[in-house]
C-alpha positions in Angstrom: 31.3 38.5 -15.6 28.4 36.8 -17.4 28.1 33.1 -17.4 26.9 31.3 -20.5 23.6 29.7 -19.7 22.9 26.2 -20.9 19.9 25.6 -23.1 17.2 23.3 -21.6 18.4 20.4 -23.8 22.0 20.9 -22.8 21.0 21.0 -19.1 19.0 17.8 -19.5 21.9 16.0 -21.0 24.3 17.3 -18.3 21.9 16.1 -15.6 21.5 12.7 -17.2 25.2 12.3 -17.8 25.7 12.8 -14.0 23.0 10.2 -13.3 24.5 7.7 -15.8 28.0 8.2 -14.3 26.5 7.2 -10.9 24.2 4.6 -12.3 24.1 0.9 -12.4 27.0 -1.2 -13.4 26.4 -4.1 -15.8 23.7 -6.4 -14.4 25.1 -9.7 -13.0 24.3 -12.9 -14.8 22.3 -15.2 -12.5 23.3 -18.2 -14.5 27.0 -17.8 -13.6 30.1 -16.0 -14.9 31.5 -16.4 -18.3 34.9 -18.0 -18.7 36.6 -18.9 -22.0 36.5 -22.6 -22.6 36.5 -25.3 -25.2 33.7 -23.5 -27.1 34.9 -19.9 -26.7 35.8 -19.4 -30.4 36.8 -16.0 -31.6 34.3 -14.3 -33.9 35.3 -13.4 -37.5 37.5 -10.3 -38.0 34.6 -8.5 -39.7 33.0 -7.8 -36.3 36.1 -6.7 -34.4 36.3 -3.1 -35.7 33.0 -2.1 -37.1 31.8 -0.3 -34.0 33.7 1.7 -31.4 37.3 0.5 -30.6 37.0 1.5 -27.0 34.4 3.1 -24.7 36.5 6.3 -24.4 37.1 6.8 -28.1 33.9 6.6 -30.1 34.2 6.5 -33.9 31.8 6.7 -36.7 29.6 3.6 -37.1 30.6 1.7 -40.2 27.9 0.5 -42.5 27.1 -3.1 -41.4 26.0 -4.1 -44.9 29.3 -3.1 -46.4 31.4 -4.5 -43.5 29.7 -8.0 -43.8 30.1 -8.2 -47.6 33.7 -7.1 -47.5 34.5 -9.7 -44.8 32.7 -12.4 -46.8 34.9 -11.7 -49.8 38.1 -11.5 -47.7 37.8 -14.1 -45.0 38.3 -17.9 -45.1 35.6 -20.2 -43.9 36.5 -21.7 -40.6 35.0 -25.0 -39.4 34.5 -25.8 -35.7 33.3 -29.2 -34.6 30.7 -28.8 -31.8 29.3 -32.2 -30.7 27.5 -35.2 -32.1 28.6 -34.6 -35.7 27.4 -30.9 -35.6 29.6 -28.2 -37.0 29.7 -24.4 -37.0 31.0 -22.5 -40.0 32.1 -18.9 -39.8 33.3 -16.4 -42.4 30.2 -15.9 -44.5 28.2 -13.4 -42.6 26.3 -15.0 -39.7 27.2 -18.3 -38.1 26.2 -21.4 -40.0 25.3 -24.8 -38.7 26.0 -28.0 -40.6 24.8 -31.6 -39.7 26.1 -34.0 -42.4 24.0 -37.1 -43.1 23.9 -40.1 -45.4 20.7 -38.8 -47.1 22.0 -35.2 -47.3 23.0 -32.5 -44.8 21.0 -30.1 -42.7 22.2 -26.5 -42.8 21.1 -23.8 -40.4 21.5 -20.5 -42.4 23.3 -20.1 -45.7 25.6 -17.0 -45.2 26.4 -14.4 -47.9 26.1 -15.2 -51.6 29.6 -14.1 -52.5 31.0 -16.9 -50.3 29.5 -19.7 -52.4 32.8 -21.3 -53.7 34.4 -21.2 -50.3 31.3 -22.6 -48.6 31.0 -25.4 -51.2 34.6 -26.4 -50.6 34.0 -26.5 -46.8 30.9 -28.6 -47.2 32.7 -31.1 -49.4 35.4 -31.6 -46.8 32.6 -32.3 -44.3 31.0 -34.8 -46.6 28.0 -32.5 -47.0 28.0 -31.7 -50.7 24.3 -32.6 -50.9 22.0 -30.5 -48.6 18.7 -31.9 -47.8 17.3 -29.2 -45.6 18.2 -25.5 -45.1 16.8 -23.7 -42.1 16.6 -19.9 -42.3 16.6 -18.4 -38.8 15.3 -15.1 -40.3 15.4 -13.1 -43.5 18.6 -11.0 -43.3 21.0 -11.3 -46.2 23.9 -12.5 -44.1 21.9 -15.6 -43.2 19.9 -16.2 -46.5 22.2 -14.9 -49.2 23.3 -18.4 -50.1 19.7 -19.8 -50.3 19.7 -20.0 -54.1 22.9 -22.1 -54.5 22.0 -24.3 -51.5 18.6 -24.9 -53.2 20.6 -25.9 -56.3 22.2 -28.6 -54.1 18.8 -30.1 -53.5 17.7 -28.4 -50.3 14.2 -27.7 -49.1 14.3 -24.3 -47.5 12.5 -24.0 -44.2 11.5 -20.8 -42.5 8.6 -19.0 -40.7 5.8 -17.5 -42.9 7.1 -14.0 -42.1 10.5 -14.8 -43.3 9.0 -16.0 -46.6 7.0 -12.8 -46.8 10.0 -10.6 -46.1 12.2 -12.4 -48.6 9.4 -11.9 -51.2 9.3 -8.1 -51.0 11.5 -5.0 -51.0 12.7 -3.9 -47.6 14.7 -0.7 -46.8 17.0 -1.0 -43.8 17.7 2.6 -42.9 20.7 1.9 -40.6 22.3 -0.1 -43.4 21.5 2.5 -46.1 20.4 -0.3 -48.3 17.2 -1.5 -50.0 16.9 -5.3 -50.3 14.9 -6.4 -53.4 12.8 -9.5 -53.4 15.0 -12.6 -53.7 14.6 -14.9 -56.7 11.9 -17.5 -56.5 14.5 -20.3 -56.2 15.9 -18.6 -53.1 12.6 -18.4 -51.2 11.6 -20.9 -48.5 9.5 -23.8 -49.7 8.3 -25.0 -46.3 7.0 -22.7 -43.7 6.9 -23.4 -39.9 4.3 -21.4 -37.9 4.6 -23.6 -34.7 7.0 -26.1 -33.2 8.0 -28.8 -35.6 10.6 -31.7 -35.4 12.1 -33.5 -38.3 14.5 -36.4 -38.3 17.6 -37.0 -40.5 19.5 -40.3 -40.1 17.9 -40.9 -36.8 18.8 -37.5 -35.4 16.0 -35.1 -34.5 16.1 -31.3 -35.2 13.4 -29.3 -33.4 12.4 -26.0 -34.9 10.6 -23.4 -32.8 9.4 -19.9 -33.8 10.1 -17.1 -31.3 7.6 -14.4 -32.2 8.8 -10.8 -33.0 12.2 -10.2 -31.5 15.2 -9.5 -33.7 12.8 -9.6 -36.7 9.2 -10.7 -37.1 10.2 -14.2 -38.3 12.9 -15.6 -36.0 13.3 -19.3 -35.7 15.5 -21.6 -33.5 16.9 -25.0 -34.5 17.8 -27.5 -31.7 19.7 -30.7 -32.5 18.3 -32.8 -29.6 20.8 -35.6 -29.3 23.9 -33.4 -29.6 22.2 -30.8 -27.3 23.2 -27.9 -29.7 20.9 -24.9 -30.0 21.1 -22.5 -33.0 19.5 -19.2 -32.0 20.0 -17.1 -35.1 20.3 -13.4 -34.3 18.1 -13.6 -31.2 21.5 -14.0 -29.5 24.8 -12.2 -30.2 27.6 -13.3 -27.9 29.7 -10.5 -26.5 28.3 -8.2 -29.2 25.5 -5.6 -29.2 22.8 -7.0 -31.5 21.1 -5.4 -34.5 17.4 -4.9 -33.9 15.4 -4.8 -37.2 12.5 -2.5 -36.2 11.5 -2.2 -39.8 10.3 -5.8 -39.8 8.9 -5.9 -36.3 11.9 -6.2 -34.1 12.2 -4.4 -30.8 14.3 -4.3 -27.6 11.4 -5.8 -25.7 11.0 -8.5 -28.3 14.7 -9.3 -28.0 14.4 -9.6 -24.3 11.4 -12.0 -24.7 13.5 -14.1 -27.2 16.5 -14.1 -24.8 14.2 -15.5 -22.1 13.0 -18.2 -24.5 16.6 -19.1 -25.2 17.4 -19.4 -21.5 14.4 -21.6 -21.0 15.5 -23.9 -23.9 19.1 -24.3 -22.8 20.5 -26.5 -20.1 23.8 -26.0 -18.4 25.5 -28.4 -20.9 23.8 -27.0 -24.0 26.1 -25.6 -26.7 24.5 -22.4 -27.9 25.4 -21.1 -31.4 24.6 -17.4 -31.7 23.9 -15.6 -34.9 27.2 -13.7 -34.4 30.1 -14.1 -32.1 31.6 -17.1 -30.3 29.8 -20.2 -29.2 28.3 -19.9 -25.8 26.5 -21.7 -23.0 23.4 -20.9 -20.9 25.3 -18.5 -18.7 26.1 -16.4 -21.7 22.4 -16.3 -22.6 21.7 -14.9 -19.1 24.5 -12.3 -19.4 23.1 -11.2 -22.8 19.6 -10.9 -21.4 20.7 -9.0 -18.4 22.6 -6.5 -20.6 19.5 -6.0 -22.8 17.3 -5.4 -19.8 19.8 -3.0 -18.1 20.3 -0.9 -21.3 16.6 -0.9 -22.1 15.8 0.5 -18.7 18.5 3.2 -18.9 17.4 4.4 -22.3 13.7 4.3 -21.3 14.6 6.5 -18.4 16.2 9.1 -20.7 13.2 9.0 -23.0 10.8 9.5 -20.2 12.8 12.6 -19.1 12.1 14.1 -22.6 15.5 13.5 -24.2 15.5 13.2 -28.0 17.2 10.2 -29.6 20.4 12.1 -30.3 20.4 13.6 -26.7 20.0 10.0 -25.4 23.0 8.9 -27.5 25.0 11.8 -26.2 24.3 10.7 -22.6 26.1 7.4 -23.4 23.7 5.1 -21.5 25.6 2.0 -22.7 29.0 3.1 -21.3 29.3 0.5 -18.5 28.7 -2.3 -21.0 30.7 -1.0 -24.0 34.0 -2.7 -23.2 32.4 -6.1 -23.3 29.6 -5.7 -25.8 30.4 -2.6 -27.9 33.5 -3.6 -29.8 31.8 -5.2 -32.9 29.5 -4.7 -35.8 26.9 -2.7 -33.9 28.5 0.2 -32.0 27.2 1.8 -28.8 25.6 4.8 -30.6 23.7 2.7 -33.1 22.6 0.3 -30.4 21.3 3.2 -28.3 19.3 4.4 -31.3 17.8 0.9 -31.9 16.8 0.6 -28.2 15.4 4.1 -28.2 13.0 3.3 -31.0 11.5 0.5 -29.0 10.9 2.1 -25.6 
């Protein structure tokens, strides 16, 4: 009786699957274990079903652009007090920060354009109808879509030079099957920050610090010093696999560098607001960094063995991490492809 022989590619996948099954478990977080607490707020429903529902039952990756827009139309804006008069707003794409002030509010990111009326209502309730400064943590539409209407409220828009450049040109994001045209002039940043800069509003200091290429080529953090609240933009996704925008200079190694910068900036009592997902602490930053490093190393090993991108996906190198990180907007298969591009 003849046995059906495996092709070289199939044999490679089988061998790697065996290695992955025996491979490392999720890397421990040296900063401590995560436990839900006062700041463990659930992420919006948009991110609960876009990826794979369970590690054992992979489903087709939904288009992130469509998922985010549909959720912004559907979901209410939720407001979470953080500390020292700083708030987090969710329900309009990425997480948004608001610091109301007598001379006008500071916002960190502006969400999706279709949420304008709901966002304006939430800002009025916070006494933040007038916005003095809007900080864009990077160029993506779920963080800058509201730029134009926030500018109409009087805001000066602050971002890195690369974010201004990216918002001023057409960009095709392959994984989202969407081409983003240049935004209107009124929606573009008016102040650029190429190095650390601090500004003060009503006696409260906000420190801005560019990361260098990581999630994109123009990532920027905002740290409210007295309140000890750090806004990371999409350099940190809490309990979610992140999107990595390789088309504008992002990479897995850049994400790891940005994660290490976040760890260095945060103390044990720092409230950390990710671009997506629940509020976290320094220990969550460590967990995120350790996950990135472990999956980077696993995918790099597959690529060194000669596996193609799709063969690496079939090997399921993220499997030990999927139950915690793979239940959101970016599913395990898409995340593996994003990592593969950068190793």
